[in-house]
C-alpha positions as CSV (number, residue, x, y, z in Angstrom):
1,X,-2.5,0.5,1.3
2,X,-4.3,-1.3,4.0
3,X,-4.7,-5.0,4.3
4,X,-4.0,-7.8,6.8
5,X,-2.5,-9.9,4.0
6,X,-0.8,-8.2,1.1
7,X,-1.5,-10.7,-1.7
8,X,-4.0,-9.6,-4.5
9,X,-4.6,-6.3,-2.8
10,X,-6.1,-3.3,-4.4
11,X,-6.2,0.0,-2.7
12,X,-8.9,2.4,-3.9
13,X,-9.7,5.4,-1.8
14,X,-12.6,7.7,-2.6
15,X,-13.9,10.7,-0.8
16,X,-15.6,8.4,1.7
17,X,-12.3,6.6,2.5
18,X,-13.5,3.3,1.1
19,X,-11.1,0.6,0.1
20,X,-11.4,-2.7,-1.7
21,X,-9.5,-6.0,-1.4
22,X,-10.5,-7.6,-4.8
23,X,-11.8,-6.8,-8.2
24,X,-15.5,-7.1,-8.1
25,X,-18.7,-5.1,-8.9
26,X,-18.1,-2.8,-5.9
27,X,-14.5,-2.0,-6.8
28,X,-15.5,-1.4,-10.5
29,X,-18.2,1.0,-9.3
30,X,-15.8,2.9,-7.1
31,X,-13.3,3.1,-10.0
32,X,-16.0,4.5,-12.3
33,X,-17.1,7.0,-9.7
34,X,-13.6,8.3,-8.9
35,X,-11.7,7.6,-12.1
36,X,-9.1,5.6,-10.2
37,X,-7.2,2.8,-11.8
38,X,-7.4,-0.6,-10.1
39,X,-4.2,-2.5,-9.7
40,X,-3.6,-6.0,-8.3
41,X,-0.3,-6.3,-6.6
42,X,1.7,-8.3,-4.0
43,X,3.1,-5.7,-1.6
44,X,6.0,-8.0,-0.8
45,X,7.1,-8.1,-4.4
46,X,9.2,-5.1,-5.5
47,X,8.4,-5.5,-9.2
48,X,4.6,-5.6,-8.4
49,X,4.8,-2.4,-6.3
50,X,6.9,-0.5,-8.9
51,X,4.4,-1.5,-11.6
52,X,1.5,-0.4,-9.4
53,X,3.1,3.0,-8.7
54,X,3.9,3.8,-12.3
55,X,2.4,7.2,-13.2
56,X,1.9,8.1,-9.5
57,X,3.4,11.2,-7.9
58,X,2.0,10.7,-4.4
59,X,1.0,7.6,-2.5
60,X,-0.6,6.8,0.9
61,X,0.7,3.6,2.4
62,X,-1.3,2.4,5.5
63,X,-1.0,-1.4,5.9
64,X,-2.2,-3.0,9.1
65,X,0.3,-4.7,11.3
66,X,1.0,-8.3,10.1
67,X,4.1,-10.5,9.6
68,X,5.0,-9.0,6.2
69,X,4.4,-5.3,7.4
70,X,8.0,-4.2,7.7
71,X,9.0,-5.9,4.4
72,X,6.1,-4.4,2.5
73,X,6.8,-0.9,4.0
74,X,10.5,-1.1,3.0
75,X,9.6,-2.3,-0.5
76,X,7.0,0.5,-1.0
77,X,9.6,3.1,0.1
78,X,12.3,1.6,-2.2
79,X,9.8,1.3,-5.1
80,X,9.2,5.1,-5.0
81,X,12.8,5.7,-5.9
82,X,12.2,3.8,-9.2
83,X,9.3,6.1,-10.3
84,X,10.4,9.2,-12.2
85,X,8.8,12.4,-10.8
86,X,7.6,10.7,-7.6
87,X,7.1,13.3,-5.0
88,X,5.9,11.9,-1.7
89,X,5.1,8.7,0.1
90,X,3.0,9.0,3.2
91,X,3.2,6.0,5.6
92,X,0.9,5.8,8.5
93,X,2.0,3.1,10.9
94,X,-0.6,1.4,13.0
95,X,2.0,0.0,15.3
96,X,1.8,1.1,18.9
97,X,4.8,1.6,21.2
98,X,3.8,-1.6,23.1
99,X,4.2,-3.6,19.8
100,X,7.7,-2.3,19.1
101,X,10.6,-4.3,20.3
102,X,14.3,-3.6,20.2
103,X,16.4,-6.5,21.4
104,X,19.0,-5.6,24.0
105,X,22.6,-6.8,23.9
106,X,22.5,-8.5,27.2
């Protein structure tokens, strides 16, 4: 899932790696071409993510770095545990080492 803001986000990947951020004519056309189901979900809401993942066995999660990134990533990982038969979650972080920070004790 890739978005700078997780609200009302739909991820639809086709063979050409296209994605959409809203339901419109383009997303409908991609859905018809690929047979993908479109889902509107808030990636920071666990119930939304579980609902969006229903029926999935595998998911790619690739959200761009933003304030809710860590929360959304943790929710996506936890949500997969609620899906019977779920096999794999692939998370591609776009965070670079220079963006990582671990506070020191002193």
